[in-house]
N, C-alpha and C positions, 0 to 999 in steps of 0.2 A: 585270226587274233583280232584282239583290242585294245589298244592304247588310250588309255588313259592318259590327257595331256594335263596338266597343271590346273586347279581351280582360275577362271578368271576371277579375281576382289577389282573391281571397279568401285570405289567407293561403298557402296551401298546394296551392286547386284554381283550376286556371285552367277557366272556359267562355267558348270561345268563342259567340259567337252568330251569327249569320246571318238576315237577316229578308228575303229570298225573296219574302216573300205582305204587302205595306204593310196590306193593311187589316185586319192580326194586332192594330196600333195603333189603326186606328178601333174593331176590338172589345173593346178590351182594353186601354189607353194603355201601361198598367206589363204587359207583357207580358215586356218584361226581366229587369225585378226579381224577377217570376214564378219564370223560370226560373234565376234563379243562384239564388235562395230557398231554393229544392225542389233543384237541382243539388250544390248546396253541400251543404245537408242531407242529400242521403242516400249524398255520399257520405261527409263526417264522423262517419256514424252505420254502416257498410259498412262501410268502410276509414279507420280513422282513421291514422295516422301518416305516408306514402307521400304526394310531389308531385305529384300527379293533375290531369289536362288530358282536358277531353273536346269537343267541339262540338254545338250543339242548332242545327236550320236551322228556325225560321221558316215553313214553307211554306204551297200550297194541295193543293185535294185533287188538283189536275191532275196535280201536280209528284208526290205519293205513291202515285198510283194508280199512274204509269209505274216506279218502283221498285220496286214489289210487284211488277208482271207481272216486271220485268227478274231481279229476285232472290230470286222466291218465286213465282214461275207462277203470282200470283195476277190477274189481270186487276182490280183494286179496288182502292178505292182503305180506307184504312185509318188509324183516329187518329195512329199512331206506328207506324215502325218504328227499329230499332238494331241497328246496321251496325258491330260491336266490332272494332276494330284489332286484337287476339288472342281464339284461343277461353279463356274460364277458364271453370272449372268454380268452381258455386256456393258461396262460401265461400272461397274459394283467396284470398289477398292477390295483388293485382298486383305485380308486380318489374318496374325495369327491364332491360329486355338489355343483357347482358351486353359491357360496355366504352363503356356511356354514361352519359357524362360528368353529376355528380352534382346539376349545378344544374339539367338540363334533368327537364321534368314525366315523368310516363307514360301516356303517348296512351294512353285507354279505346275511343274511337273517337267514332259520331256518332248520335246523337239524332233525326230525320226529326218535325215535327208537319202532323196532317192540317186546319188551318185550320178550312175547310167541315165537316168530322166531327164535329173535336172543338168547335165551335161547337154543330151542331145536339143533339148525346148532350147537353151539357148544359144545354138548353133541354129537350131532352126527360124528364132525369133532374131538372128543377128544381133544381140550381144553378147556385152561380156560377160565371160562365166560369173564372177564377180558382182557383179550385180543382180544377177539372178539371185545368184545364192543369199545376198542378202536382205533382195525381197521376202523369196519364200521363208527364212528365217523370225522378217517382220509377219508374215502371211502367219506360221505356226506358232508366232508368239502369240498373236493376238487371238491365237484359240484358245492357249493357256486358259485365255484373262476373259473367256467367255465370247467372245467377239465368233459371227458365223455367218454362210453368205449366204442361204437358203433362202429366204427370204429377198425380194428386191429392196428392200427397204433398208436390211443389216447387209444384203453387202455392198453398197452405197455407202454407209457407215463404217464397213470394214476396209472398202477401197482405199476410201476418203482418208482415213488412219494412216492404212497405208504408203500414200501418196507424200502425205505431208511428215510422215518419217523419214522416207528414205529422198523427199527435199533435202530435207536436215543432212541429208550424208552425199548431199552431190550426185545423188543419183538420181535418173530422167523417171520419168510417170511410165509407170509399167503397161498401162493401160491404156496410153495414146498411141 
């Protein structure tokens, strides 16, 4: 059952959180606040100014595996998937569609996280689950904004942004 938690509206950033797997709260009771904090931090850092909205789904490996198979032709779970509403280029500021009301946020898309994979990775890396979750929310959000890591230069740019945002949250460099 998907539990839709109240939207987090912090100034100009709206984060709609769907708790599809309640076991997230058993593993990390403050997962919703971690998602809100990380999502807001990355959008404030990369896109200051416009009223933005995104959805974050806390799911399980089975759900993410099915999404990954359908949309990426990879029949396996992965830690995070991003589904941008609009394909953006890295560094491009998102903008509202023509004729959109000024009071509506610009929809960025959805970030979906796989609980078992995220927990396993945090355990293997010996880092707090909350830190890893925040890192993956930042990572997935950057994908919504057009950032990628397919080429070395792109990866360096994306990692630098992740490190800067996480540092503002007091989270150590995940690549060190």
